[in-house]
C-alpha positions in Angstrom: 10.9 21.6 15.8 10.6 22.2 19.6 7.6 20.4 21.1 6.6 18.8 24.4 4.9 15.5 25.1 2.4 15.4 27.9 -1.0 14.2 28.9 -3.8 15.8 26.8 -6.1 18.3 28.4 -9.8 18.2 27.8 -9.7 21.3 25.6 -7.3 19.5 23.3 -9.5 16.4 22.8 -11.4 17.9 19.8 -8.3 18.9 17.9 -6.6 15.5 18.6 -9.7 13.7 17.5 -9.7 15.7 14.2 -6.0 14.9 13.7 -6.4 11.2 14.4 -9.5 10.8 12.2 -7.9 12.8 9.4 -4.7 10.8 9.6 -6.5 7.5 9.2 -8.9 8.6 6.5 -6.4 10.8 4.7 -3.9 7.9 4.5 -6.6 5.6 3.1 -6.7 3.4 6.2 -10.5 3.4 6.6 -12.5 1.3 4.2 -15.5 3.6 4.1 -13.7 6.9 4.9 -16.3 9.3 6.4 -18.9 6.5 6.7 -16.5 4.2 8.5 -17.7 3.4 12.1 -14.1 3.3 13.3 -13.8 7.0 12.5 -16.0 7.8 15.4 -13.8 5.7 17.7 -10.7 7.6 16.4 -12.3 10.9 17.1 -13.6 10.0 20.6 -10.5 11.1 22.5 -12.6 11.8 25.7 -13.8 8.2 25.6 -10.2 6.9 25.4 -9.0 9.2 28.1 -11.4 7.5 30.6 -9.7 4.1 30.1 -6.1 5.0 29.2 -3.7 7.9 29.0 -3.9 10.1 26.0 -0.6 11.8 25.2 -0.2 14.8 22.9 2.8 16.4 21.2 2.3 20.2 21.5 4.3 23.1 20.1 3.4 26.7 21.1 -0.1 25.5 22.2 -0.7 23.7 18.9 -1.5 20.0 19.0 0.8 18.2 16.5 -0.3 14.6 17.2 -1.1 12.1 19.9 -1.3 8.5 21.0 -3.3 6.5 23.5 -1.4 4.5 26.1 -3.2 1.5 27.7 -1.8 0.2 31.0 -2.2 -3.5 31.8 -5.9 -4.3 32.4 -7.2 -1.3 30.3 -10.2 -2.2 28.2 -8.4 -0.3 25.4 -5.8 -3.1 25.1 -6.4 -5.4 22.1 -3.3 -7.7 22.2 -1.6 -6.9 25.5 -1.2 -9.7 28.0 -1.4 -9.3 31.8 2.3 -8.1 32.1 2.2 -5.9 29.0 1.2 -2.3 28.1 -0.1 -1.3 24.7 -0.4 1.8 22.7 -2.9 2.7 20.0 -4.1 5.3 17.6 -0.7 7.0 17.0 -1.4 10.0 14.7 0.6 13.0 13.6 -0.8 16.1 11.8 0.4 16.2 8.1 2.4 19.4 8.7 4.3 17.8 11.6 5.2 14.5 9.9 8.9 13.7 9.4 9.9 15.9 12.4 10.2 13.3 15.1 6.8 13.7 16.6 5.6 10.1 16.1 8.9 8.7 17.4 8.7 11.0 20.5 5.2 9.8 21.2 6.2 6.2 21.0 9.2 6.9 23.2 6.8 8.5 25.8 4.7 5.3 25.8 7.9 3.2 26.3 8.9 5.3 29.3 5.4 4.9 30.8 5.5 1.2 30.3 9.0 1.0 31.9 7.8 3.0 34.9 4.9 0.5 35.4 7.5 -2.3 35.4 5.7 -4.4 32.7 7.5 -7.0 30.7 6.7 -5.5 27.3 5.0 -2.8 25.2 2.9 -4.1 22.3 0.9 -2.6 19.4 -1.1 -3.4 16.4 -0.7 -1.6 13.0 -2.0 -1.9 9.5 0.2 -3.2 6.8 0.0 0.1 5.0 1.4 2.1 7.9 5.0 1.8 6.7 6.2 5.1 8.3 5.1 4.0 11.7 6.6 0.5 11.2 10.0 2.2 10.5 9.7 4.0 13.8 8.9 0.7 15.6 11.9 -1.1 14.0 14.2 1.8 14.8 13.2 1.7 18.5 13.7 -2.0 18.8 10.1 -3.4 18.4 10.0 -6.9 16.9 7.3 -8.3 14.7 5.1 -10.9 16.4 3.2 -12.5 13.5 1.8 -15.1 15.8 -0.3 -12.4 17.4 -1.6 -10.8 14.2 -5.3 -10.5 14.2 -8.4 -9.1 12.4 -10.9 -6.9 14.1 -13.1 -7.3 11.0 -12.7 -9.9 8.2 -11.3 -7.5 5.6 -8.6 -6.0 7.9 -5.5 -7.9 9.1 -3.5 -6.1 11.8 0.2 -6.7 12.3 1.6 -6.8 15.8 4.9 -5.6 17.3 6.5 -6.1 20.8 9.2 -4.3 22.6 10.8 -6.3 25.5 11.4 -4.0 28.5 
């Protein structure tokens, strides 16, 4: 698979929102599926693009997946400290999974964090996101259980950190 990673364009926001929402609901990661309020957040790529950098993986004009990169100080950051960047909402279309798209998106976030000169890149993930966690471990991210948190009582998020 030959794809490119770059900043998303406005005309790609809708497709990436669909991919992200479908990835979370299709993988059973939303408690209420189509009625889950977080689904609207996942689909709102334009909203994220205003406060972070939305990256996409594209092959022949087709969006395969994306991720949101939050530089230090971004309101999108949930667990990042002042000298840390964070990424969120990593999602890959079902037909592109297992082909290195997710890992390439994470690597792109790592490159952006290094270019900013921050100390670390951090993230939160759900316990069920085992495929993503394998990527994080392979790329050198370390679990930081002391930073695990719950955005809502029924959901505990695991955190990871990559020292840069």
